[in-house]
N, C-alpha and C positions, 0 to 999 in steps of 0.2 A: 677881465675877469668879473669885475663888479657888474658890468653890463650883462654878461652871460647869466650871472646869478639873479639878476633883476628879470631877464626873460624867462627863467625857469619858474621863478616865483610868481610872475604874473600869469603864465600858463596854468599853474597849479591853482591860483585864485579863480581863474575861469572855470577850471574843471571841478572845482570843490563841491558845488552843488550836486554833481553827478557821482563823484567818487570818494567824497569825504576825507578822511585822513590819508587815503591812497591817491589823493589829487596829483601830488608831486610825481609820484611813480607813473601816473597816467601822462603827465606832462612830458615824462622822459620818453615813453612810448611815442607820442605824439612828435616831439622833436627828432627822434630817430626816423619816423616815417618821413618827415620834411627832409631830412639829410639824404635818405635814400631816393626821395623823388628828384632832388637836385643832382644826385649822382647818376639817375637813370639813363641820361643820354649817354654817358660814358659806358655804362653797362650794355647798352644796346650796340654801341661801337665794338666793345670787346666780343660780344656774340657774333657780329659780322666778321671780325678778325679771325675768331676761332674757326668759323665755317671757312673763311678764305685760306686759312692755314691747313685745314683739312684737304682742301682741293689741291694744295701745293705738295702734299706728302709724297707722291710719286716723283716729282722733280726733285725734292730734297733728297729723296733716297737715291736718285741718280747722281746727284752732286757728292754725296757721301761715298758713293761707290767709286766715282771718278777721283776724288781728292782726299779719299780716306786716309792716305799715307802723308798728307801735307796739310796739317791743321790751319795754317796761316792761308793758303789758297781756299780751303773750304769754308773758313770764316768770311773771306772776301766774296766768295761766290754766294754764300747764304745771304750776306748783306746785299749784295746786288740784286738777288731774286726777290727778296722783301721789298726792296726799294722800287724795282720795276713792277711789281704786282700791287704796290701801295698797301702792304700789309705790315703792321708794326708789331714786332714780337713783344713790345711792353704794354700793349692795349689791355691785355688781360689782368694785369695788376694794378691799373690806374684807378679804378673804382674803390679798391681797398685803401690804396694810398690817400685818397681824398677824403676818406672817412676817419682816419686816424686823428686829426685834429680834434673833431668832435668827441671821440672817445677819450683823448687825454684831457680835454676840458672838463668833462664830467667826472673823470678820475680825480682831477686836482680839485674841482669844486667841492667834491664829497669827502676829501681827505683832509681838509683843513678846517680848523675850528673858527678862523677868522677870514672874512673877505674884504679887502679894503679897508682894514683897520676896525671892522665891526664884527660882532659875533655871526657866525654863520647860521642863520635861522633855517636853512634847508635842512640841516642836520636833524631838526626835530621831526621831519616827515618820515613816514613809514610806508612800506608795502604790506598791507595787512598788519602784522604785529613785528615786522623786521625792520629795523632802522636802515634808512638808504645810505648812511654812511658806515654801517657795520660791514663785517665780512663773515664768511662761514665759520671761521674759527670763533668769532665772537658769539655766533649762534650756537655753536656747540658747547662753549662755556656757560651760555645762559639758557638753560633748559634741555641741552642735548639734541640730538637729531630728531626726536619726536616732540620737541617743544615747539612753540609758536613760530619762531624765526626758523627753526630747523625745518620745519615743515614747508615753508615758503622756499627755502633752498632745495629741498627735496622736489618741489614742483618744477623749479627752474632747471634742475638736473634732468628731470623726466623729459621736459621740452627739448633740452639739448640733445639728448639721446635720440629722441624720435627724429628731430630735424637732421641730425648727424646721419642716422640710418638711411633716410631718405636721400640726403645728399650723396652718401656712399653709392647708392644704387644709381643716381644720376651719373656719377662719376665712372662707375664701371660700365654703363651703357655707352658713354661717350667715348671712353678708352677702346672698348670692343669695335666701336663703328670706326675708330681712327687710331688703329694700333701703331704704336712706334716701334722702330726697328730695334730689337733687343738680342738678337741671335748672333752667332759668330760671323767674323768677316768684316770687311772694311765699313759696311753699312752700319754696323752696330754702334751705339753710343755707350761708351763706359759707363757702368752704374745705372743705366736706364731700367734694367731689369728689377733692381731693388726698389727704385722710385715707383715704378709701376705697381709693385705689390703694396707699398705704403700708402701711396697717394689717395686712394678711396677712403682710408680711415683717419686722415688728417683732421676732418671735422671734429672727431672725438676729443682732440686735444683742447677744444673749447672749454671742456668741463674744467681743466686747469684754471684757465683764465677766470671763469665764472666763480670759482672757489677762492681766489686770492685777491680779487679786486673788491672795492666798495660795491655794495649791492646796486647803487644807481648806474655804475659802470657796467655792472654784469647784466643788468636788465637792458641796457643799450646793447650789449654784445648779442644777447639772446634775441631780441627783437630784429636786429639787423640780419642776424643769421637765418632767422625764420623768413624775413623778407627775401634775402638773396636766394634761398633755395626755390621759393615759388617763383621769383624771377628767373632763374635759371631754367625751371621747367617750362616756362612760357617761352623765352627767347631761344633756347636751344632745341626746341622740339623740330 
């Protein structure tokens, strides 16, 4: 953790001439971009996997029609199909899983007053007037929603809503192009109808995360979310 704190502090020092007191926030954005670049090969693999799964939909529907009354045979047949076609059902979640350690590092780093037995100097950094170690509740107590820190969070919330709206549109387009079986009969997947209705709006729940985590971690989430949506628009076109 001390090494990671030193890395963020060093990046902030390098960016200080350009960003002043917000240099640590800029360092977090740069760190997020580096993480996303490292994960990009997995994202490309996930995109290829989703396109491959889309091509398999007719075969999957046929297997569900054939083995709809035998869940064990259906699962075995689906596994054999994915293995034969070299398509991993888990490929789509790997990019998110590999980003979690970076998020938790930032969460921990900006939630503790001491790192390695020394005062955590990073807590003195701000994004404009909002402390990177603060939360939305702190901003509301110190100046309210229209105070300096409150306006910073308002800006982050606006970015999340805009990115989530674009993500919702991309998800709806993808689901329309590759509809899942939701009707009655053996091909149907129980509960799929509810998932289909809710899935496009899941990105909006990022608002909750941004509101409850330290601002530094929230900045990581918002930056990664924006990167991810642009990446999806390019890779899944």
